[in-house]
ZASE-550105 format. One record per residue (C-alpha): x, y, z; residue in three letters; chain; residue number from 1. Coordinates in steps of 0.5 Angstrom, whole numbers, plus 500, padded with zeros to 3 digits. Layout:
! ZASE-550105
+-----+-----+-----+-----+---+-----+
:  px :  py :  pz :   r : c :   k :
+-----+-----+-----+-----+---+-----+
:   X :   Y :   Z : ala : A : NUM :
...
+-----+-----+-----+-----+---+-----+
! end
This chain:
! ZASE-550105
+-----+-----+-----+-----+---+-----+
:  px :  py :  pz :   r : c :   k :
+-----+-----+-----+-----+---+-----+
: 354 : 072 : 544 : unk : A :   1 :
: 358 : 073 : 538 : unk : A :   2 :
: 356 : 069 : 532 : unk : A :   3 :
: 363 : 068 : 529 : unk : A :   4 :
: 362 : 063 : 523 : unk : A :   5 :
: 360 : 065 : 516 : unk : A :   6 :
: 358 : 072 : 518 : unk : A :   7 :
: 354 : 074 : 513 : unk : A :   8 :
: 354 : 082 : 511 : unk : A :   9 :
: 349 : 084 : 506 : unk : A :  10 :
: 353 : 088 : 501 : unk : A :  11 :
: 348 : 088 : 496 : unk : A :  12 :
: 342 : 090 : 501 : unk : A :  13 :
: 347 : 095 : 504 : unk : A :  14 :
: 349 : 099 : 498 : unk : A :  15 :
: 341 : 099 : 496 : unk : A :  16 :
: 340 : 102 : 503 : unk : A :  17 :
: 345 : 107 : 502 : unk : A :  18 :
: 346 : 109 : 495 : unk : A :  19 :
: 342 : 109 : 488 : unk : A :  20 :
: 339 : 115 : 484 : unk : A :  21 :
: 332 : 113 : 484 : unk : A :  22 :
: 327 : 116 : 490 : unk : A :  23 :
: 324 : 109 : 492 : unk : A :  24 :
: 321 : 108 : 499 : unk : A :  25 :
: 325 : 103 : 503 : unk : A :  26 :
: 323 : 097 : 505 : unk : A :  27 :
: 323 : 097 : 513 : unk : A :  28 :
: 324 : 090 : 516 : unk : A :  29 :
: 325 : 089 : 524 : unk : A :  30 :
: 330 : 084 : 526 : unk : A :  31 :
: 332 : 081 : 533 : unk : A :  32 :
: 339 : 084 : 534 : unk : A :  33 :
: 341 : 077 : 538 : unk : A :  34 :
: 338 : 071 : 535 : unk : A :  35 :
: 343 : 067 : 531 : unk : A :  36 :
: 343 : 064 : 526 : unk : A :  37 :
: 337 : 068 : 524 : unk : A :  38 :
: 339 : 075 : 526 : unk : A :  39 :
: 345 : 078 : 529 : unk : A :  40 :
: 348 : 085 : 530 : unk : A :  41 :
: 355 : 087 : 532 : unk : A :  42 :
: 360 : 092 : 531 : unk : A :  43 :
: 364 : 088 : 526 : unk : A :  44 :
: 358 : 087 : 521 : unk : A :  45 :
: 351 : 085 : 522 : unk : A :  46 :
: 349 : 077 : 520 : unk : A :  47 :
: 344 : 072 : 519 : unk : A :  48 :
: 339 : 068 : 515 : unk : A :  49 :
: 333 : 073 : 516 : unk : A :  50 :
: 337 : 079 : 515 : unk : A :  51 :
: 340 : 075 : 508 : unk : A :  52 :
: 332 : 074 : 506 : unk : A :  53 :
: 330 : 081 : 508 : unk : A :  54 :
: 336 : 083 : 503 : unk : A :  55 :
: 334 : 079 : 497 : unk : A :  56 :
: 326 : 080 : 498 : unk : A :  57 :
: 328 : 088 : 498 : unk : A :  58 :
: 332 : 087 : 492 : unk : A :  59 :
: 326 : 083 : 489 : unk : A :  60 :
: 322 : 089 : 490 : unk : A :  61 :
: 326 : 094 : 487 : unk : A :  62 :
: 327 : 097 : 494 : unk : A :  63 :
: 333 : 099 : 499 : unk : A :  64 :
: 333 : 095 : 505 : unk : A :  65 :
: 332 : 099 : 512 : unk : A :  66 :
: 333 : 095 : 518 : unk : A :  67 :
: 330 : 096 : 524 : unk : A :  68 :
: 334 : 093 : 530 : unk : A :  69 :
: 330 : 091 : 536 : unk : A :  70 :
: 331 : 087 : 543 : unk : A :  71 :
: 327 : 082 : 545 : unk : A :  72 :
: 327 : 080 : 553 : unk : A :  73 :
: 326 : 073 : 555 : unk : A :  74 :
: 322 : 073 : 561 : unk : A :  75 :
: 315 : 071 : 563 : unk : A :  76 :
: 311 : 077 : 561 : unk : A :  77 :
: 314 : 078 : 554 : unk : A :  78 :
: 310 : 076 : 548 : unk : A :  79 :
: 313 : 076 : 541 : unk : A :  80 :
: 307 : 077 : 538 : unk : A :  81 :
: 305 : 083 : 542 : unk : A :  82 :
: 312 : 086 : 541 : unk : A :  83 :
: 312 : 085 : 533 : unk : A :  84 :
: 305 : 088 : 533 : unk : A :  85 :
: 307 : 094 : 537 : unk : A :  86 :
: 313 : 095 : 533 : unk : A :  87 :
: 309 : 094 : 526 : unk : A :  88 :
: 303 : 098 : 529 : unk : A :  89 :
: 307 : 104 : 531 : unk : A :  90 :
: 310 : 104 : 524 : unk : A :  91 :
: 317 : 102 : 526 : unk : A :  92 :
: 317 : 097 : 521 : unk : A :  93 :
: 313 : 094 : 515 : unk : A :  94 :
: 315 : 087 : 516 : unk : A :  95 :
: 318 : 083 : 522 : unk : A :  96 :
: 322 : 077 : 520 : unk : A :  97 :
: 323 : 071 : 523 : unk : A :  98 :
: 316 : 070 : 525 : unk : A :  99 :
: 313 : 063 : 527 : unk : A : 100 :
: 307 : 062 : 523 : unk : A : 101 :
: 302 : 059 : 528 : unk : A : 102 :
: 294 : 061 : 528 : unk : A : 103 :
: 295 : 063 : 535 : unk : A : 104 :
: 300 : 068 : 534 : unk : A : 105 :
: 296 : 072 : 528 : unk : A : 106 :
: 290 : 076 : 527 : unk : A : 107 :
: 287 : 080 : 532 : unk : A : 108 :
: 290 : 080 : 539 : unk : A : 109 :
: 287 : 079 : 545 : unk : A : 110 :
: 289 : 086 : 548 : unk : A : 111 :
: 288 : 093 : 545 : unk : A : 112 :
: 295 : 095 : 547 : unk : A : 113 :
: 302 : 093 : 548 : unk : A : 114 :
: 309 : 096 : 550 : unk : A : 115 :
: 314 : 097 : 545 : unk : A : 116 :
: 320 : 092 : 546 : unk : A : 117 :
: 327 : 096 : 546 : unk : A : 118 :
: 329 : 098 : 539 : unk : A : 119 :
: 335 : 102 : 536 : unk : A : 120 :
: 334 : 109 : 538 : unk : A : 121 :
: 329 : 108 : 543 : unk : A : 122 :
: 328 : 114 : 548 : unk : A : 123 :
: 325 : 114 : 555 : unk : A : 124 :
: 318 : 116 : 553 : unk : A : 125 :
: 318 : 110 : 548 : unk : A : 126 :
: 319 : 105 : 553 : unk : A : 127 :
: 313 : 108 : 557 : unk : A : 128 :
: 308 : 108 : 551 : unk : A : 129 :
: 303 : 103 : 550 : unk : A : 130 :
: 301 : 102 : 542 : unk : A : 131 :
: 294 : 101 : 540 : unk : A : 132 :
: 295 : 094 : 536 : unk : A : 133 :
: 293 : 092 : 529 : unk : A : 134 :
: 291 : 085 : 526 : unk : A : 135 :
: 297 : 081 : 524 : unk : A : 136 :
: 298 : 078 : 517 : unk : A : 137 :
: 303 : 073 : 515 : unk : A : 138 :
: 307 : 072 : 509 : unk : A : 139 :
: 308 : 066 : 505 : unk : A : 140 :
: 313 : 062 : 509 : unk : A : 141 :
: 321 : 062 : 507 : unk : A : 142 :
: 323 : 056 : 511 : unk : A : 143 :
: 321 : 051 : 516 : unk : A : 144 :
: 324 : 050 : 523 : unk : A : 145 :
: 324 : 043 : 527 : unk : A : 146 :
: 326 : 041 : 533 : unk : A : 147 :
: 332 : 036 : 534 : unk : A : 148 :
: 335 : 031 : 539 : unk : A : 149 :
: 342 : 033 : 540 : unk : A : 150 :
: 347 : 028 : 543 : unk : A : 151 :
: 353 : 028 : 548 : unk : A : 152 :
: 357 : 024 : 553 : unk : A : 153 :
: 355 : 016 : 553 : unk : A : 154 :
: 349 : 017 : 548 : unk : A : 155 :
: 354 : 021 : 542 : unk : A : 156 :
: 354 : 015 : 538 : unk : A : 157 :
: 346 : 012 : 539 : unk : A : 158 :
: 342 : 012 : 533 : unk : A : 159 :
: 335 : 016 : 534 : unk : A : 160 :
: 329 : 015 : 530 : unk : A : 161 :
: 324 : 017 : 535 : unk : A : 162 :
: 323 : 019 : 542 : unk : A : 163 :
: 322 : 012 : 544 : unk : A : 164 :
: 330 : 011 : 543 : unk : A : 165 :
: 331 : 016 : 549 : unk : A : 166 :
: 329 : 010 : 553 : unk : A : 167 :
: 335 : 009 : 558 : unk : A : 168 :
: 338 : 016 : 556 : unk : A : 169 :
: 338 : 022 : 561 : unk : A : 170 :
: 335 : 028 : 558 : unk : A : 171 :
: 336 : 035 : 559 : unk : A : 172 :
: 330 : 040 : 557 : unk : A : 173 :
: 329 : 047 : 559 : unk : A : 174 :
: 322 : 048 : 563 : unk : A : 175 :
: 316 : 051 : 560 : unk : A : 176 :
: 318 : 050 : 553 : unk : A : 177 :
: 315 : 046 : 547 : unk : A : 178 :
: 320 : 041 : 548 : unk : A : 179 :
: 319 : 040 : 555 : unk : A : 180 :
: 311 : 039 : 554 : unk : A : 181 :
: 313 : 034 : 548 : unk : A : 182 :
: 318 : 030 : 553 : unk : A : 183 :
: 313 : 030 : 559 : unk : A : 184 :
: 307 : 028 : 555 : unk : A : 185 :
: 311 : 022 : 550 : unk : A : 186 :
: 307 : 015 : 551 : unk : A : 187 :
: 304 : 018 : 557 : unk : A : 188 :
: 310 : 020 : 561 : unk : A : 189 :
: 314 : 014 : 559 : unk : A : 190 :
: 321 : 019 : 559 : unk : A : 191 :
: 319 : 023 : 566 : unk : A : 192 :
: 324 : 019 : 570 : unk : A : 193 :
: 330 : 021 : 565 : unk : A : 194 :
: 328 : 028 : 565 : unk : A : 195 :
: 332 : 034 : 568 : unk : A : 196 :
: 329 : 041 : 568 : unk : A : 197 :
: 333 : 047 : 567 : unk : A : 198 :
: 331 : 054 : 567 : unk : A : 199 :
: 330 : 057 : 560 : unk : A : 200 :
: 334 : 063 : 558 : unk : A : 201 :
: 340 : 062 : 563 : unk : A : 202 :
: 345 : 059 : 558 : unk : A : 203 :
: 345 : 052 : 563 : unk : A : 204 :
: 343 : 047 : 557 : unk : A : 205 :
: 349 : 047 : 553 : unk : A : 206 :
: 355 : 047 : 559 : unk : A : 207 :
: 351 : 041 : 562 : unk : A : 208 :
: 350 : 037 : 556 : unk : A : 209 :
: 358 : 038 : 555 : unk : A : 210 :
: 359 : 036 : 562 : unk : A : 211 :
: 355 : 030 : 561 : unk : A : 212 :
: 350 : 032 : 566 : unk : A : 213 :
: 345 : 029 : 561 : unk : A : 214 :
: 346 : 026 : 555 : unk : A : 215 :
: 341 : 028 : 550 : unk : A : 216 :
: 337 : 034 : 549 : unk : A : 217 :
: 331 : 036 : 545 : unk : A : 218 :
: 331 : 043 : 542 : unk : A : 219 :
: 330 : 047 : 536 : unk : A : 220 :
: 335 : 045 : 531 : unk : A : 221 :
: 337 : 053 : 529 : unk : A : 222 :
: 340 : 053 : 536 : unk : A : 223 :
: 344 : 048 : 535 : unk : A : 224 :
: 347 : 051 : 529 : unk : A : 225 :
: 348 : 057 : 533 : unk : A : 226 :
: 352 : 053 : 538 : unk : A : 227 :
: 356 : 049 : 533 : unk : A : 228 :
: 358 : 056 : 530 : unk : A : 229 :
: 360 : 059 : 537 : unk : A : 230 :
: 364 : 052 : 539 : unk : A : 231 :
: 367 : 049 : 533 : unk : A : 232 :
: 370 : 044 : 537 : unk : A : 233 :
: 364 : 041 : 541 : unk : A : 234 :
: 363 : 034 : 541 : unk : A : 235 :
: 356 : 034 : 541 : unk : A : 236 :
: 352 : 032 : 535 : unk : A : 237 :
: 346 : 032 : 532 : unk : A : 238 :
: 342 : 026 : 532 : unk : A : 239 :
: 339 : 027 : 525 : unk : A : 240 :
: 332 : 026 : 528 : unk : A : 241 :
: 327 : 031 : 527 : unk : A : 242 :
: 321 : 031 : 531 : unk : A : 243 :
: 315 : 031 : 526 : unk : A : 244 :
: 312 : 038 : 529 : unk : A : 245 :
: 315 : 044 : 527 : unk : A : 246 :
: 314 : 051 : 525 : unk : A : 247 :
: 314 : 055 : 518 : unk : A : 248 :
: 318 : 062 : 519 : unk : A : 249 :
: 316 : 068 : 515 : unk : A : 250 :
: 315 : 075 : 515 : unk : A : 251 :
: 309 : 078 : 519 : unk : A : 252 :
: 306 : 085 : 517 : unk : A : 253 :
: 299 : 089 : 518 : unk : A : 254 :
: 293 : 086 : 515 : unk : A : 255 :
: 291 : 094 : 513 : unk : A : 256 :
: 298 : 094 : 509 : unk : A : 257 :
: 295 : 088 : 504 : unk : A : 258 :
: 298 : 091 : 498 : unk : A : 259 :
: 305 : 090 : 501 : unk : A : 260 :
: 303 : 083 : 504 : unk : A : 261 :
: 301 : 081 : 497 : unk : A : 262 :
: 308 : 084 : 494 : unk : A : 263 :
: 312 : 080 : 499 : unk : A : 264 :
: 308 : 074 : 498 : unk : A : 265 :
: 309 : 074 : 490 : unk : A : 266 :
: 317 : 076 : 491 : unk : A : 267 :
: 318 : 070 : 496 : unk : A : 268 :
: 314 : 065 : 492 : unk : A : 269 :
: 319 : 067 : 486 : unk : A : 270 :
: 325 : 067 : 491 : unk : A : 271 :
: 323 : 060 : 493 : unk : A : 272 :
: 322 : 057 : 486 : unk : A : 273 :
: 329 : 059 : 484 : unk : A : 274 :
: 332 : 056 : 490 : unk : A : 275 :
: 335 : 063 : 492 : unk : A : 276 :
: 333 : 063 : 499 : unk : A : 277 :
: 335 : 056 : 500 : unk : A : 278 :
: 342 : 058 : 498 : unk : A : 279 :
: 342 : 063 : 504 : unk : A : 280 :
: 342 : 058 : 509 : unk : A : 281 :
: 349 : 055 : 509 : unk : A : 282 :
: 352 : 061 : 508 : unk : A : 283 :
: 349 : 064 : 514 : unk : A : 284 :
: 351 : 057 : 518 : unk : A : 285 :
: 344 : 055 : 518 : unk : A : 286 :
: 341 : 048 : 517 : unk : A : 287 :
: 336 : 050 : 511 : unk : A : 288 :
: 329 : 046 : 511 : unk : A : 289 :
: 324 : 049 : 506 : unk : A : 290 :
: 317 : 051 : 508 : unk : A : 291 :
: 312 : 045 : 509 : unk : A : 292 :
: 304 : 045 : 508 : unk : A : 293 :
: 300 : 048 : 511 : unk : A : 294 :
: 303 : 055 : 511 : unk : A : 295 :
: 300 : 056 : 518 : unk : A : 296 :
: 301 : 051 : 524 : unk : A : 297 :
: 294 : 050 : 527 : unk : A : 298 :
: 293 : 051 : 535 : unk : A : 299 :
: 297 : 045 : 538 : unk : A : 300 :
: 293 : 040 : 543 : unk : A : 301 :
: 296 : 036 : 548 : unk : A : 302 :
: 294 : 030 : 544 : unk : A : 303 :
: 298 : 032 : 538 : unk : A : 304 :
: 304 : 031 : 542 : unk : A : 305 :
: 303 : 024 : 545 : unk : A : 306 :
: 306 : 019 : 542 : unk : A : 307 :
: 310 : 023 : 536 : unk : A : 308 :
+-----+-----+-----+-----+---+-----+
! end
């Protein structure tokens, strides 16, 4: 997918990374190479909100930015937490950007080792190695990622103030996702008969919603931002409704690198206070929402989702 809208090339960060007379250690940040509008690597220039945040963070710390690109696989056996831990524990980078700050995805993992995801410059031997994992520590969050309802077809003009307003509307959702759990459990299954399940990772949802196979979908807001950037003529629209539960997004590093994490927290606090991070969202084609308390989302229970 090519992220065409408002490609954000960080000239300042790249200048820091390639020039300067001071011998300053680079800030090494791992970024997903195909996660618009957060981060995207392509021939015409790298782009995305997380890339922009990494750039201003490095600048605030007085260090050049060195981006380490990786590819995350969407399959049943993949784990974003283990991939991030392996990259950090192998010394590929010091921080992983765009990390959901949840209790379950932090701390010491339940396994001792994990394989590395594909990364730029990986050799065949790297794909076979297992990395001894460390303990993950979150930075302060730098934005909040909500779920929203996207409307199309017969429901395009329908006002939505909550999931209950989807009564009588045909709904599409990718199976096995948080959105699926929320919709299936809402009001003791009140919406179940209206739901069509799709296989995640196969790009089925947007074409089906455009065709009118169903008229509403619950999904992360950033995915709709990316879709609108790629399809500016779409007739789909955001309802404006945000589900009450979402996730703060931040950087993650290793607890053994506590001094760096303290510097990162101080820098992010200053950047958030000045409004500089918030200004980067629209430039990257993303709807920006500031972080919400608590910084780290506690483990979600099914009871937390019912009736929201």
